TORLO-492249 format. One record per atom (N, C-alpha, C, CB): atom name; y, x, z; residue number from 1; residue in three letters. Coordinates in steps of 0.001 Angstrom, whole numbers, plus 524288, in hexadecimal, padded with zeros to 5 digits. Atoms other than C-alpha are relative to their C-alpha. Glycine has a CB too. Layout:
! TORLO-492249
+------+-------+-------+-------+------+------+
: name :     v :     u :     w : resi : resn :
+------+-------+-------+-------+------+------+
:   CA :     Y :     X :     Z :  NUM :  Ala :
...
+------+-------+-------+-------+------+------+
END
This chain:
! TORLO-492249
+------+-------+-------+-------+------+------+
: name :     v :     u :     w : resi : resn :
+------+-------+-------+-------+------+------+
:    N : 7FAD6 : 7FDE1 : 8002B :    1 :  Met :
:   CA : 6DD57 : 09598 : 26E41 :    1 :  Met :
:    C : 80028 : 80453 : 7FBEA :    1 :  Met :
:   CB : 801AB : 80202 : 80565 :    1 :  Met :
:    N : 7FFD1 : 7FC3C : 8043B :    2 :  Thr :
:   CA : 6E1DB : 09DC5 : 262FF :    2 :  Thr :
:    C : 803B1 : 80487 : 800F8 :    2 :  Thr :
:   CB : 80183 : 7FD56 : 7FB1F :    2 :  Thr :
:    N : 7FC5E : 7FBBA : 7FF28 :    3 :  Gly :
:   CA : 6ECF2 : 0A5F8 : 2683A :    3 :  Gly :
:    C : 801FD : 80012 : 8058C :    3 :  Gly :
:   CB : 80484 : 7FFA2 : 7FC40 :    3 :  Gly :
:    N : 7FDEC : 7FF69 : 7FABB :    4 :  Val :
:   CA : 6F26C : 0AB37 : 274E1 :    4 :  Val :
:    C : 804C9 : 8036B : 7FFB4 :    4 :  Val :
:   CB : 7FBE2 : 80258 : 803CA :    4 :  Val :
:    N : 7FB6D : 7FCAD : 7FF78 :    5 :  Ser :
:   CA : 6FFF9 : 0B035 : 27797 :    5 :  Ser :
:    C : 801B3 : 7FFC1 : 805A4 :    5 :  Ser :
:   CB : 80480 : 7FE4D : 7FC3E :    5 :  Ser :
:    N : 7FE8A : 7FFD0 : 7FA7B :    6 :  Ala :
:   CA : 70422 : 0B497 : 284FC :    6 :  Ala :
:    C : 805CB : 8011A : 8007E :    6 :  Ala :
:   CB : 7FCCF : 8042C : 802F3 :    6 :  Ala :
:    N : 7FA9D : 7FEE3 : 7FEB6 :    7 :  Ser :
:   CA : 711D4 : 0B3EC : 28A2F :    7 :  Ser :
:    C : 80013 : 8049F : 803BC :    7 :  Ser :
:   CB : 802BF : 7FB26 : 8026A :    7 :  Ser :
:    N : 7FFD2 : 7FB9E : 7FC54 :    8 :  Pro :
:   CA : 7168F : 0BF92 : 29221 :    8 :  Pro :
:    C : 7FE6B : 7FE49 : 80575 :    8 :  Pro :
:   CB : 80577 : 80268 : 8001F :    8 :  Pro :
:    N : 801DD : 80144 : 7FABA :    9 :  Ala :
:   CA : 70FF6 : 0BFC7 : 29F62 :    9 :  Ala :
:    C : 8042B : 8013A : 80404 :    9 :  Ala :
:   CB : 7FAF7 : 80303 : 80144 :    9 :  Ala :
:    N : 7FC92 : 7FF04 : 7FB98 :   10 :  Thr :
:   CA : 7180F : 0BE94 : 2ABA6 :   10 :  Thr :
:    C : 7FCAE : 7FF4C : 804DC :   10 :  Thr :
:   CB : 804EB : 7FC45 : 80001 :   10 :  Thr :
:    N : 80382 : 7FFD6 : 7FB79 :   11 :  Ser :
:   CA : 71042 : 0C22E : 2B7D5 :   11 :  Ser :
:    C : 7FAD0 : 7FD6A : 7FE8A :   11 :  Ser :
:   CB : 80287 : 7FD3B : 804D7 :   11 :  Ser :
:    N : 80501 : 80279 : 800E3 :   12 :  Thr :
:   CA : 7046E : 0B948 : 2B874 :   12 :  Thr :
:    C : 8003A : 7FC15 : 7FB7A :   12 :  Thr :
:   CB : 7FE30 : 7FD50 : 804F4 :   12 :  Thr :
:    N : 7FF81 : 8042D : 803D6 :   13 :  His :
:   CA : 7099F : 0AECB : 2AF54 :   13 :  His :
:    C : 7FFE4 : 80226 : 7FA74 :   13 :  His :
:   CB : 80508 : 7FCF1 : 800E9 :   13 :  His :
:    N : 80042 : 7FE97 : 80581 :   14 :  Arg :
:   CA : 705F8 : 0AFF2 : 2A12B :   14 :  Arg :
:    C : 7FF1E : 7FB0B : 7FCE9 :   14 :  Arg :
:   CB : 7FB9B : 80416 : 7FEED :   14 :  Arg :
:    N : 80069 : 8048F : 8034D :   15 :  Leu :
:   CA : 707F3 : 0A592 : 296F7 :   15 :  Leu :
:    C : 7FD56 : 80179 : 7FAEF :   15 :  Leu :
:   CB : 8055F : 7FD9E : 7FEF6 :   15 :  Leu :
:    N : 8029E : 7FF2B : 80506 :   16 :  Arg :
:   CA : 6FF00 : 0A4AA : 28B30 :   16 :  Arg :
:    C : 8004F : 7FB05 : 7FCDB :   16 :  Arg :
:   CB : 7FA3A : 801B5 : 800C0 :   16 :  Arg :
:    N : 80003 : 80464 : 803A1 :   17 :  Arg :
:   CA : 6FFE7 : 09BFB : 27F76 :   17 :  Arg :
:    C : 7FB91 : 800F2 : 7FC23 :   17 :  Arg :
:   CB : 8056E : 7FF64 : 7FD1E :   17 :  Arg :
:    N : 80461 : 7FF95 : 803A4 :   18 :  Val :
:   CA : 6F377 : 099B8 : 277BE :   18 :  Val :
:    C : 80067 : 7FB83 : 7FC1C :   18 :  Val :
:   CB : 7FA9E : 7FFE9 : 802F1 :   18 :  Val :
:    N : 7FFC1 : 803EF : 8041D :   19 :  Val :
:   CA : 6F1F4 : 0921E : 26B27 :   19 :  Val :
:    C : 7FA87 : 7FE01 : 7FEE7 :   19 :  Val :
:   CB : 80285 : 8023E : 7FAF7 :   19 :  Val :
:    N : 8051F : 8025A : 80106 :   20 :  Ser :
:   CA : 6E6B3 : 0889A : 26962 :   20 :  Ser :
:    C : 7FF04 : 7FFD0 : 7FA1D :   20 :  Ser :
:   CB : 7FFAA : 7FA6D : 80265 :   20 :  Ser :
:    N : 8018E : 80020 : 80583 :   21 :  Ala :
:   CA : 6DF7D : 086C2 : 25C82 :   21 :  Ala :
:    C : 80388 : 7FC7C : 7FCB6 :   21 :  Ala :
:   CB : 7FA62 : 7FE29 : 7FF87 :   21 :  Ala :
:    N : 7FC9D : 80386 : 80301 :   22 :  Asp :
:   CA : 6E8A3 : 07B9D : 25893 :   22 :  Asp :
:    C : 805C0 : 80193 : 80037 :   22 :  Asp :
:   CB : 7FF69 : 7FA77 : 801FF :   22 :  Asp :
:    N : 7FAAA : 7FE03 : 7FFD8 :   23 :  Gly :
:   CA : 6F4D9 : 083B5 : 25B4D :   23 :  Gly :
:    C : 8031F : 7FE7C : 804CD :   23 :  Gly :
:   CB : 802CC : 7FE32 : 7FB5C :   23 :  Gly :
:    N : 7FD46 : 80196 : 7FB3C :   24 :  Thr :
:   CA : 6F85E : 07DD6 : 26882 :   24 :  Thr :
:    C : 8007D : 8049E : 803BD :   24 :  Thr :
:   CB : 7FD1E : 7FB6C : 802AD :   24 :  Thr :
:    N : 7FF21 : 7FBCF : 7FC38 :   25 :  Glu :
:   CA : 6FE71 : 08798 : 271F5 :   25 :  Glu :
:    C : 7FEA8 : 7FE0A : 8057A :   25 :  Glu :
:   CB : 805C1 : 801F8 : 7FFC6 :   25 :  Glu :
:    N : 8018C : 80139 : 7FAA6 :   26 :  Ile :
:   CA : 6F84A : 0875E : 27F8B :   26 :  Ile :
:    C : 8021A : 8044E : 80384 :   26 :  Ile :
:   CB : 7F9E8 : 7FF77 : 80088 :   26 :  Ile :
:    N : 7FD89 : 7FC40 : 7FC7B :   27 :  Val :
:   CA : 6FF71 : 08DEB : 28AE1 :   27 :  Val :
:    C : 7FCBC : 800A8 : 804F1 :   27 :  Val :
:   CB : 80597 : 7FE3D : 80165 :   27 :  Val :
:    N : 802C5 : 7FE9E : 7FB37 :   28 :  Leu :
:   CA : 6F86B : 094F5 : 295FF :   28 :  Leu :
:    C : 8036B : 803CD : 80319 :   28 :  Leu :
:   CB : 7FA82 : 80273 : 7FEC5 :   28 :  Leu :
:    N : 7FCFB : 7FC7B : 7FCA9 :   29 :  Glu :
:   CA : 6FE62 : 09C1C : 2A18B :   29 :  Glu :
:    C : 7FC82 : 80222 : 80452 :   29 :  Glu :
:   CB : 804D0 : 7FD28 : 8025C :   29 :  Glu :
:    N : 802D3 : 7FD98 : 7FBA0 :   30 :  Arg :
:   CA : 6F7DF : 0A5D9 : 2AAA2 :   30 :  Arg :
:    C : 803BF : 80048 : 80498 :   30 :  Arg :
:   CB : 7FDD5 : 80598 : 7FE8A :   30 :  Arg :
:    N : 7FC90 : 8003D : 7FB76 :   31 :  Val :
:   CA : 6FD71 : 0A3AF : 2B82F :   31 :  Val :
:    C : 7FE00 : 8030D : 804B0 :   31 :  Val :
:   CB : 800CC : 7FA74 : 80189 :   31 :  Val :
:    N : 8020B : 7FCB5 : 7FBC9 :   32 :  Thr :
:   CA : 6F47F : 0ABDD : 2C0F0 :   32 :  Thr :
:    C : 7FCB4 : 8045E : 7FDA8 :   32 :  Thr :
:   CB : 7FCBA : 7FCBA : 803F2 :   32 :  Thr :
:    N : 80352 : 7FBA4 : 801A1 :   33 :  Asp :
:   CA : 6ED13 : 0B8AF : 2BFF9 :   33 :  Asp :
:    C : 7FB18 : 8000F : 8035E :   33 :  Asp :
:   CB : 802F8 : 8054D : 8006B :   33 :  Asp :
:    N : 804E6 : 7FFA0 : 7FD2A :   34 :  Gly :
:   CA : 6DEEF : 0BA10 : 2C3BD :   34 :  Gly :
:    C : 7FBF7 : 802B9 : 7FCA4 :   34 :  Gly :
:   CB : 7FE10 : 7FA93 : 801AB :   34 :  Gly :
:    N : 80436 : 7FD4C : 802BE :   35 :  Asp :
:   CA : 6D1EB : 0BFAF : 2BFA4 :   35 :  Asp :
:    C : 7FDD6 : 7FCF3 : 7FB5F :   35 :  Asp :
:   CB : 7FBAB : 80129 : 803BC :   35 :  Asp :
:    N : 8024A : 80343 : 8041B :   36 :  Arg :
:   CA : 6CDCD : 0B42C : 2B722 :   36 :  Arg :
:    C : 803F1 : 7FBF0 : 7FE34 :   36 :  Arg :
:   CB : 7FAF3 : 7FD52 : 801F2 :   36 :  Arg :
:    N : 7FC8C : 803F9 : 8022F :   37 :  Asp :
:   CA : 6D4C8 : 0AA9A : 2AE38 :   37 :  Asp :
:    C : 7FE07 : 7FA8A : 80144 :   37 :  Asp :
:   CB : 8007F : 800B0 : 7FA18 :   37 :  Asp :
:    N : 80132 : 80572 : 7FF00 :   38 :  Leu :
:   CA : 6D550 : 09C29 : 2B186 :   38 :  Leu :
:    C : 8041F : 7FCB1 : 7FD44 :   38 :  Leu :
:   CB : 7FFCF : 7FED2 : 805FC :   38 :  Leu :
:    N : 7FC7A : 80372 : 802D7 :   39 :  Leu :
:   CA : 6DB50 : 091DA : 2A894 :   39 :  Leu :
:    C : 80052 : 7FAC9 : 802D3 :   39 :  Leu :
:   CB : 7FE2A : 7FF3C : 7FA49 :   39 :  Leu :
:    N : 7FF1F : 80501 : 7FD5E :   40 :  Leu :
:   CA : 6E141 : 08625 : 2AF9D :   40 :  Leu :
:    C : 80297 : 7FC55 : 7FC15 :   40 :  Leu :
:   CB : 80376 : 800AD : 80511 :   40 :  Leu :
:    N : 7FE37 : 803B2 : 803F6 :   41 :  Val :
:   CA : 6E31E : 07A55 : 2A6BD :   41 :  Val :
:    C : 80182 : 7FADD : 802A3 :   41 :  Val :
:   CB : 7FBB5 : 7FF16 : 7FBC9 :   41 :  Val :
:    N : 7FE61 : 804E5 : 7FD91 :   42 :  Pro :
:   CA : 6EB42 : 06EE9 : 2ABA3 :   42 :  Pro :
:    C : 7FE0C : 7FB4A : 7FCE5 :   42 :  Pro :
:   CB : 805F3 : 7FFCE : 8007F :   42 :  Pro :
:    N : 801AE : 804C2 : 80299 :   43 :  Gly :
:   CA : 6E6BB : 06135 : 2A895 :   43 :  Gly :
:    C : 80491 : 7FC5A : 7FEFF :   43 :  Gly :
:   CB : 7FBE1 : 7FD40 : 80339 :   43 :  Gly :
:    N : 7FC11 : 80400 : 8011C :   44 :  Gly :
:   CA : 6EE3C : 0558B : 2A36F :   44 :  Gly :
:    C : 804FC : 8024A : 7FDC7 :   44 :  Gly :
:   CB : 8013F : 7FCF9 : 804E2 :   44 :  Gly :
:    N : 7FAFF : 7FE37 : 80229 :   45 :  Pro :
:   CA : 6FCA7 : 05787 : 2A0B4 :   45 :  Pro :
:    C : 8023E : 804CD : 802BE :   45 :  Pro :
:   CB : 803E8 : 7FBA6 : 80048 :   45 :  Pro :
:    N : 7FDF6 : 7FBA9 : 7FCD6 :   46 :  Ser :
:   CA : 6FE08 : 0630A : 2AA1F :   46 :  Ser :
:    C : 800F4 : 804EA : 7FCCC :   46 :  Ser :
:   CB : 7FC3F : 8013C : 80469 :   46 :  Ser :
:    N : 7FEC9 : 7FAEB : 8024D :   47 :  Arg :
:   CA : 7041A : 06FFD : 2A64E :   47 :  Arg :
:    C : 7FD5B : 8043B : 8033C :   47 :  Arg :
:   CB : 80607 : 800EC : 7FFB8 :   47 :  Arg :
:    N : 802C0 : 7FBB2 : 7FD6D :   48 :  Arg :
:   CA : 6FEBD : 07D51 : 2AA10 :   48 :  Arg :
:    C : 80216 : 8012A : 80571 :   48 :  Arg :
:   CB : 8005B : 804D8 : 7FCB5 :   48 :  Arg :
:    N : 7FDA4 : 7FED7 : 7FAEB :   49 :  Ala :
:   CA : 7082E : 07ED3 : 2B587 :   49 :  Ala :
:    C : 7FD94 : 7FCC6 : 80466 :   49 :  Ala :
:   CB : 805DD : 7FF06 : 7FFCC :   49 :  Ala :
:    N : 8026F : 80369 : 7FC15 :   50 :  Arg :
:   CA : 700EC : 073DD : 2BC81 :   50 :  Arg :
:    C : 7FBC1 : 802DB : 8031B :   50 :  Arg :
:   CB : 7FDAB : 7FB2A : 7FD59 :   50 :  Arg :
:    N : 8043E : 7FD1F : 7FD89 :   51 :  Trp :
:   CA : 6F609 : 07DA2 : 2BFB8 :   51 :  Trp :
:    C : 801C6 : 80520 : 8028A :   51 :  Trp :
:   CB : 7FBD6 : 8011E : 7FC07 :   51 :  Trp :
:    N : 7FE04 : 7FB12 : 7FDDE :   52 :  Ala :
:   CA : 6FECC : 088A4 : 2C4B3 :   52 :  Ala :
:    C : 7FE53 : 800DF : 805AE :   52 :  Ala :
:   CB : 805EF : 8001E : 7FFA1 :   52 :  Ala :
:    N : 80189 : 7FF6C : 7FA7D :   53 :  Ala :
:   CA : 6FBAE : 08607 : 2D307 :   53 :  Ala :
:    C : 7FA36 : 8014D : 80082 :   53 :  Ala :
:   CB : 8013B : 7FAFB : 8030F :   53 :  Ala :
:    N : 8059E : 7FECF : 7FFF5 :   54 :  Val :
:   CA : 6ED08 : 0862C : 2D054 :   54 :  Val :
:    C : 7FF37 : 805B7 : 7FE7E :   54 :  Val :
:   CB : 7FCED : 7FC52 : 7FC30 :   54 :  Val :
:    N : 80068 : 7FA93 : 801C1 :   55 :  Ala :
:   CA : 6EE8A : 09301 : 2C8F8 :   55 :  Ala :
:    C : 801B5 : 803C3 : 8044F :   55 :  Ala :
:   CB : 80352 : 800DD : 7FB11 :   55 :  Ala :
:    N : 7FE1E : 7FC9A : 7FBC7 :   56 :  Ala :
:   CA : 6F640 : 098DD : 2D445 :   56 :  Ala :
:    C : 7FBCE : 800B3 : 80435 :   56 :  Ala :
:   CB : 80509 : 7FDBA : 80273 :   56 :  Ala :
:    N : 80436 : 7FFAA : 7FC28 :   57 :  Gly :
:   CA : 6EADC : 095D0 : 2DD58 :   57 :  Gly :
:    C : 7FB6D : 80357 : 7FE30 :   57 :  Gly :
:   CB : 7FE13 : 7FA9F : 8014C :   57 :  Gly :
:    N : 8043F : 7FCDC : 80235 :   58 :  Leu :
:   CA : 6E1BA : 09D41 : 2D44A :   58 :  Leu :
:    C : 801C6 : 80594 : 7FEB3 :   58 :  Leu :
:   CB : 7FDDA : 7FD5C : 7FB17 :   58 :  Leu :
:    N : 7FDC8 : 7FADC : 80138 :   59 :  Ala :
:   CA : 6EA8F : 0A933 : 2D2FB :   59 :  Ala :
:    C : 7FCBE : 80456 : 80264 :   59 :  Ala :
:   CB : 805A5 : 80061 : 801F3 :   59 :  Ala :
:    N : 802C0 : 7FB38 : 7FE7D :   60 :  Asn :
:   CA : 6E4A8 : 0B6CF : 2D46A :   60 :  Asn :
:    C : 7FA28 : 7FFDB : 7FECC :   60 :  Asn :
:   CB : 800C7 : 800FA : 805BC :   60 :  Asn :
:    N : 80584 : 8005D : 8016C :   61 :  Arg :
:   CA : 6D717 : 0B1B1 : 2D149 :   61 :  Arg :
:    C : 7FF6A : 7FEAA : 7FA2E :   61 :  Arg :
:   CB : 7FD37 : 7FBDB : 80367 :   61 :  Arg :
:    N : 8003D : 801D5 : 80566 :   62 :  Trp :
:   CA : 6D9CB : 0AB51 : 2C419 :   62 :  Trp :
:    C : 8051E : 8011B : 7FD2D :   62 :  Trp :
:   CB : 7FEC4 : 7FA23 : 7FFD2 :   62 :  Trp :
:    N : 7FB76 : 80009 : 8037C :   63 :  Ser :
:   CA : 6E324 : 0AD8D : 2B8D4 :   63 :  Ser :
:    C : 80042 : 7FA78 : 7FDE2 :   63 :  Ser :
:   CB : 7FF94 : 80445 : 7FB6D :   63 :  Ser :
:    N : 7FFAC : 80583 : 80179 :   64 :  Cys :
:   CA : 6E73E : 09F68 : 2B760 :   64 :  Cys :
:    C : 80396 : 7FF44 : 7FB55 :   64 :  Cys :
:   CB : 801ED : 7FCB5 : 8049A :   64 :  Cys :
:    N : 7FD1E : 80172 : 804B7 :   65 :  Trp :
:   CA : 6EBA6 : 09A9D : 2AA24 :   65 :  Trp :
:    C : 800CC : 7FA1F : 80022 :   65 :  Trp :
:   CB : 7FD0B : 801BF : 7FAE5 :   65 :  Trp :
:    N : 7FEB7 : 8058A : 80045 :   66 :  Leu :
:   CA : 6F29F : 08D8B : 2A972 :   66 :  Leu :
:    C : 8012C : 7FEB9 : 7FA53 :   66 :  Leu :
:   CB : 804BE : 7FE95 : 803A5 :   66 :  Leu :
:    N : 7FF4F : 8016C : 80578 :   67 :  Val :
:   CA : 6F2C1 : 08650 : 29C74 :   67 :  Val :
:    C : 802E2 : 7FACF : 7FF8D :   67 :  Val :
:   CB : 7FAB2 : 7FFB1 : 7FD37 :   67 :  Val :
:    N : 7FDBE : 80500 : 8018E :   68 :  Asp :
:   CA : 6FB58 : 07BD3 : 2969A :   68 :  Asp :
:    C : 7FCAE : 7FE0B : 7FB77 :   68 :  Asp :
:   CB : 80601 : 80084 : 7FE6E :   68 :  Asp :
:    N : 80336 : 8022B : 80433 :   69 :  Arg :
:   CA : 6F207 : 0735D : 28EAC :   69 :  Arg :
:    C : 80368 : 7FE40 : 7FB79 :   69 :  Arg :
:   CB : 7FCB4 : 7FB6A : 80201 :   69 :  Arg :
:    N : 7FCFB : 8018C : 804A1 :   70 :  Arg :
:   CA : 6F61C : 06F72 : 280F2 :   70 :  Arg :
:    C : 8030F : 7FB04 : 80118 :   70 :  Arg :
:   CB : 7FC5E : 7FF36 : 7FB3C :   70 :  Arg :
:    N : 7FC94 : 8046B : 7FF31 :   71 :  Gly :
:   CA : 70185 : 06625 : 2812D :   71 :  Gly :
:    C : 80255 : 7FF9F : 8056C :   71 :  Gly :
:   CB : 7FD28 : 7FB34 : 7FEDE :   71 :  Gly :
:    N : 7FE0F : 80000 : 7FA9A :   72 :  Lys :
:   CA : 7049F : 06973 : 28F63 :   72 :  Lys :
:    C : 8033A : 804F3 : 800F5 :   72 :  Lys :
:   CB : 7FB61 : 7FFA6 : 803FB :   72 :  Lys :
:    N : 7FCF1 : 7FB66 : 7FE83 :   73 :  Gly :
:   CA : 70EE6 : 0729A : 29511 :   73 :  Gly :
:    C : 8020B : 8030B : 7FB5E :   73 :  Gly :
:   CB : 7FCC8 : 80389 : 80357 :   73 :  Gly :
:    N : 7FE04 : 7FC89 : 80415 :   74 :  Asp :
:   CA : 711CF : 07E31 : 28C48 :   74 :  Asp :
:    C : 7FC61 : 8005C : 7FB45 :   74 :  Asp :
:   CB : 800DB : 80560 : 80237 :   74 :  Asp :
:    N : 8039F : 7FFDA : 80474 :   75 :  Ser :
:   CA : 70600 : 07C4A : 2834B :   75 :  Ser :
:    C : 801B3 : 7FC14 : 7FBDF :   75 :  Ser :
:   CB : 7FA53 : 7FED9 : 801C8 :   75 :  Ser :
:    N : 7FE91 : 80363 : 80456 :   76 :  Gly :
:   CA : 707DC : 07640 : 27605 :   76 :  Gly :
:    C : 7FBF4 : 7FBD6 : 7FF00 :   76 :  Gly :
:   CB : 800D1 : 80328 : 7FB26 :   76 :  Gly :
:    N : 8039C : 8041C : 80193 :   77 :  Cys :
:   CA : 70144 : 06AED : 26F75 :   77 :  Cys :
:    C : 8009C : 7FF45 : 7FA1C :   77 :  Cys :
:   CB : 80110 : 7FAC1 : 8030D :   77 :  Cys :
:    N : 7FF8E : 8002A : 805B2 :   78 :  Ala :
:   CA : 6FFAE : 06D62 : 260C5 :   78 :  Ala :
:    C : 7FDDE : 7FAEE : 7FDC0 :   78 :  Ala :
:   CB : 7FD26 : 8049D : 7FD99 :   78 :  Ala :
:    N : 80235 : 8050C : 8018B :   79 :  Val :
:   CA : 6F779 : 06108 : 25F81 :   79 :  Val :
:    C : 7FFA4 : 7FCAE : 804E5 :   79 :  Val :
:   CB : 7FA7E : 8009E : 7FD4E :   79 :  Val :
:    N : 80073 : 8036E : 7FB71 :   80 :  Ala :
:   CA : 6F566 : 05553 : 2685A :   80 :  Ala :
:    C : 7FC6C : 80277 : 80417 :   80 :  Ala :
:   CB : 7FDE8 : 7FA8F : 7FE62 :   80 :  Ala :
:    N : 80321 : 7FDBA : 7FBC6 :   81 :  Ala :
:   CA : 6F06B : 059E9 : 27592 :   81 :  Ala :
:    C : 7FB3C : 7FC97 : 800EB :   81 :  Ala :
:   CB : 80344 : 8008F : 8051E :   81 :  Ala :
:    N : 804E6 : 802E5 : 7FF74 :   82 :  Ala :
:   CA : 6E24D : 05575 : 2751E :   82 :  Ala :
:    C : 7FC62 : 802F3 : 803A5 :   82 :  Ala :
:   CB : 7FD5B : 7FF22 : 7FAA0 :   82 :  Ala :
:    N : 8039F : 7FD86 : 7FC5D :   83 :  Ile :
:   CA : 6D7B0 : 05818 : 27F10 :   83 :  Ile :
:    C : 7FCAA : 8040A : 7FD33 :   83 :  Ile :
:   CB : 7FC84 : 7FBE5 : 802A1 :   83 :  Ile :
:    N : 80359 : 7FC42 : 802CA :   84 :  Arg :
:   CA : 6CF1F : 05E93 : 274C0 :   84 :  Arg :
:    C : 802DE : 80514 : 7FEC9 :   84 :  Arg :
:   CB : 7FDFB : 7FD94 : 7FAF0 :   84 :  Arg :
:    N : 7FCFD : 7FB46 : 80110 :   85 :  Asp :
:   CA : 6DA22 : 06817 : 2714B :   85 :  Asp :
:    C : 800CF : 8031E : 80506 :   85 :  Asp :
:   CB : 80551 : 7FE9D : 7FD82 :   85 :  Asp :
:    N : 7FF38 : 7FD5E : 7FB09 :   86 :  Gly :
:   CA : 6DCC9 : 06B28 : 27F8E :   86 :  Gly :
:    C : 7FB20 : 802E9 : 801C7 :   86 :  Gly :
:   CB : 8019E : 7FC1A : 8041C :   86 :  Gly :
:    N : 804EA : 7FD73 : 7FE95 :   87 :  Leu :
:   CA : 6CE7A : 06E64 : 281C0 :   87 :  Leu :
:    C : 7FF48 : 804F7 : 7FCDB :   87 :  Leu :
:   CB : 7FB58 : 7FC4F : 7FF23 :   87 :  Leu :
:    N : 80072 : 7FB59 : 8034C :   88 :  Gly :
:   CA : 6CEC0 : 077EF : 2765E :   88 :  Gly :
:    C : 80378 : 8046F : 801BF :   88 :  Gly :
:   CB : 80143 : 7FEA7 : 7FA7B :   88 :  Gly :
:    N : 7FC66 : 7FBFB : 7FE26 :   89 :  Asp :
:   CA : 6DA3D : 07F1F : 27C82 :   89 :  Asp :
:    C : 7FDA0 : 80361 : 80444 :   89 :  Asp :
:   CB : 804F5 : 7FD83 : 801FD :   89 :  Asp :
:    N : 80252 : 7FD16 : 7FBAA :   90 :  Arg :
:   CA : 6D1C5 : 08362 : 287FA :   90 :  Arg :
:    C : 7FAE0 : 80286 : 7FEA1 :   90 :  Arg :
:   CB : 7FF3A : 7FC80 : 80490 :   90 :  Arg :
:    N : 804F3 : 7FD93 : 8017F :   91 :  Ser :
:   CA : 6C633 : 08821 : 2803C :   91 :  Ser :
:    C : 800C4 : 8055D : 7FDB5 :   91 :  Ser :
:   CB : 7FD22 : 7FC9E : 7FC28 :   91 :  Ser :
+------+-------+-------+-------+------+------+
END
């Protein structure tokens, strides 16, 4: 990821937009507060909201970040969404 911009925080929720090496914008949202960060990544065609209930169960212990993978939800897709590109987004 090459850049991070944070939207204004409202309570626990914070939206971040990061830009991958190929210019694709990836959207992450913090939905809980806790001592340690935990990134929840939905599989298949799912959007980040799909994991909201799981994150709620981990509240107070973990700061849960939900991500929209490239080409899904609010994230962009500057090039064809390929598995190899998606793997690079999480490194």
